[in-house]
N, C-alpha and C positions, 0 to 999 in steps of 0.2 A: 503495499499501500504506499503509495506517495505520500510524505511530509512536506507539506509548504512550510512557509515561514513562521506564518499564525500560528499552525499547531505546534510547531518545535519551540516556539516560543511560551506558548501556553503551559507545554510539558514541563518545560525548565522552571517556570514561575512555580507551578503545583509543587515538584519536587524539592525546589530550595525552601521552600513554606513549609513542608513535612518537616524537612530535615532544620530546619530555626527553633520547631516546633518541639523537638526530639531533644536538640541540643538546652532550650531552655532547662526543661526538667531536668536535664542530668546535672547541667550547672548552678541552678537557682540557688542553694544551701553555700554556696562559694562566693557566690558573685558579689556578694558582700566585701569582699575581701579585694578584691580588682579593682583600684581606681587609677586605669588610666587618665593622663594629664598629659601626656604628648604623644605626637603622633609621627610618624616614618613612612616615606613611600615601599611600594610594594614592589621589589624588582625582580628581574629575571636573569636567572645565571644558570651554567650548567655544568657543573661536577658531577664527574662519576671518577667513584674511585670503591677499594672492595673494601668490606669489614674483616674482623680478625673473625679467626676461625674457632674459636675456643668452645669446643661442647660439640663439635659436629664432625661426623665421621662419615659421613655419608655424599659427601658436595666436595667438588677439589679444593685444594688450597690456590689461588690466586695472587698476584702482587699487584701493587695499587697502579691503578690505568691515571695516564695524562689526565690534566683538567681538561674539559671543554671551554671552546668560545662564547664568549656571552650571547646568547641570544635573545632579543627585543622580542616580546610578548605581542605588540603591537601590531607587528606583522605575523602575515601565517596565520590569522583566526578564518579564512575563507580555505577549505579544502587545498589540498594540496600546495599548500604554502609550504616554502624551506622547512621555517622554524617552526611550524606546527606539531614537527616531530619530536620535537624533543622541547620539554618546557616544566622550568621548576619555578616555586614561588618564593623564595628564599626573602629576609628584609636586611638589606645591608647598608654598611655605610659607604662601602666601597664607591668612591665618584666614577668607577669604570662602568656601572652596571646602569641596567638602561630601566627607567620608570616603566611601570605594568599600566600601562595607558588603554581606554576604551575607544576607538574611533566612535563622530559622533557626526550630523552633518556639518557643522561649523568651526568645530575645536575636538579637543582631545578632552576625557574627563580622567581625571588624576585618580585612581584610588588610595586612600589612606587607611590605614589602621594602628591601632594602639601600640604602644613601642612596651615590649617586656620589662625596660629599666624600670617602669614605676608600676609593677604589678608583682604581686607574693604568690609564685606559684604553690599550689597546695602539696603537702607530704604526699607519699604514696598512699600513706593509712588514712589520710583523709578522704583522697580521691577514691579508696577502697569503700568508706563507708559510705560515700555520698553515693556510688554506684548501686550498691547495696539496697540504700533507702529509695533508690529510683525507679519507678514503677514501669518506667518505659524502657525498661530491662530485663524485664522479670518475666519468665514464661513463654519467651519467643516473641512477646509484642515487639512491635514496628520489626519484625524478622529476627533479630539478635536472641544468641542463647546464651549459657555459661558453661564452660566447661570447668569444671570444680577439681578437675586431676592437674588441668594445667594452667587454672587459674588464668583464665583469659575468655574474652566472650567475641563471638564470632557470628557471621549472618547464615543462614539457613539456606538451602536450596533453593527454595520459591519464594522469598521475602516480595515484599512490596514494591522495592526499587527494580527489580526485576520487569514491570510493566511501563517503567518509563526512560529504560535503555541510556544514552549517556552522550553527552557532546560537551564542547569546551565549555558553555555557560557554568555548567556546575562548577567545575576547575574554579573559574574568575569568582563565583559565587563566594567560594570555600572561606576566603580572611573574614568576611562579616556574619559567619556563624563558626568563628574561632578554628577553624579549620587551617594550620599550615605544615604546608606538606611540598615534598617534591614529588614530581611525576615523570614518567617517562611513557611514550607513546611509539607503540610498533604497528606499521599499517602496512597492507598488502592486500593482493587480490588473488584470490583461490576458489578454483569451482565456481566459477560466477558469481563470486560475492567478493563485497570489500572488508575487509577483518580490521578489527583493532582490538589490541594485546595491549594491555595498560598497566602499569606497575606505580603504584604510591607507596610511601612510605613519610611519616611524621606527627604532628599533634593534632589531635581530633577532640574538639572541645572543652578543653582545658584541662579535662579529669582523664582522656585516654592518649594513647602512647599507642600507636598501629601499624600494620601494611596490608596491601591488598594486591590480588590480581585480578583482573577482568575481564572477559572476551565478550567481545559484542560482535557482531555484522549487520551488514546494512544492503539492500539489494543496488545492482549496479546501476538502477533507470532512478535513484533517491539522490539528485544534485546536493542538495542540501547534507550537511555533515553530522546529521544523527542516528549513531548507533541503538538497537535492539541489542536487550540482553540475548548470548547467543543459548540458539534451541536445545534440546535434550541432545539432538544427534551432534549438535555443535559443540559441547561441551568438552573440555580435554583434561585428560589425566595429568595431574601435577602437584606436586609437593612444594611448602614454603616453611622456612624457618624466620623468624624474626627476631633483631639481636638489638640490644643496647647498648656500648658501651663494651662490645666483644661478647658479653653474657647473652645466651641464648634465653627467652623471654615466652615466648610461643613458638609451635610448631603444628602445623596442620599435616596430615597425614595423606600418602600418597592416595590420591582418589582421583574423579570425574567431576570438575568445577566448574562453572561458568564467573563463578565470583569467587575467589578465595580469602577470605579474610582472617585476620589476628591481631585485637585490640587488647591492649593491658591497662591495668590503673598507670598513672603515674604523668608528672609533665615533664617536658625539656629545660636544660638548665639555661637555656636561651632559647627564642623562637626564632634567633636570625640562623640557629646553626641547626642541623638537622643531622651534621656527619656524625653524631653519636649513635647514630641510630642504621643499620644495614639489613641488607636479606639474601637470603641464600633460597632459591628457587630450583625446581625441576622440571621440566615442561615438556610433556611427548606430542610432538604434531601428529597429524594424520596419518603424513605421509614422508618422504623427503623430498620431495619438491615442495612442500607446506614446510617443512624445515627451511630449506635452503631460502625461501621468502623470508621467513621469520628471522633469520640469522643475517639476510641482508640488510633487515631494518634495523636490527639490533648495529649493527654495524655502521650505517646511517647516523644512528645516535652516540656514537663515539666508544661502545663498546670495541671491545679487542680480542681475539682469538688466545686462548691462552694466560690472560691475563682478568677479564673480566666476563668471560665466558668459555666452557667448552661443548664440545659434540659428541656423541656416543648413539650412533643408530639413527631413531627419529629422538630421539632425548638431548635437549638441549638445557647444560646446565649454567646457570646464572649467579654473579653475585656481584651486587650492588649497595653501595653506600659508603 
């Protein structure tokens, strides 16, 4: 079904409204501690490096990758733009970075968010208590469940978010609901569909740290860059481990996913710096042809063989962070 621009905008607004509501309930008991008085410009950079391999015996060890060039987010919003392939959302005082701007008819509108220098992040114990009291994260409500053994939250196979798909507007709206993360977009065409495999890691709603891998598709005749959550037939086998400062915080077992997630209580030392977070993942593509297309997109994003990814059969092993 073709998605026109109006439908895409409506979907984005509805999804962001629901996310805002969930974020409000999750952080309402700690919001009184947050007193933002300064503002900084959201910027776009593209660092890619590997995380520490402590505690992981299933994935290969890689050396640190070379930093990528700065990417201006204000470009590449339309489908096919070179900069749209790899976008991050760090906050930086570095004058070499490019401001996060959204084009309008007559000018550009600069997005600003509070500096974390004037906030007091919650301790992990306080965050855990807040989450446990928040009804929005209990019994799978809003699509989230709790893994008691691993002490992490995750999304179910068929949550409400699956109905809304994904497009770049969701990432643009993330800072307004206190989501500060880095992301990588891998796009390619396979079996008469456009595919998007996207990675995220960062701060979610002031009380969560987390990582995600999403698999999305759209028909070739849809001109807008709005993707649908992968169907059951297009889900991929994968596993993911999420680390903070080299310490494993959560691992999702090898299984079929369209959206593989893990969220743990905590706050970053600084919202500017997500380098303390890392992800290791194994993704099994449908065929070697699909694997090669995915690898080509990874390399286009600055990943390098035997540094932050490796290949075995139809499997691609990724180390990011």
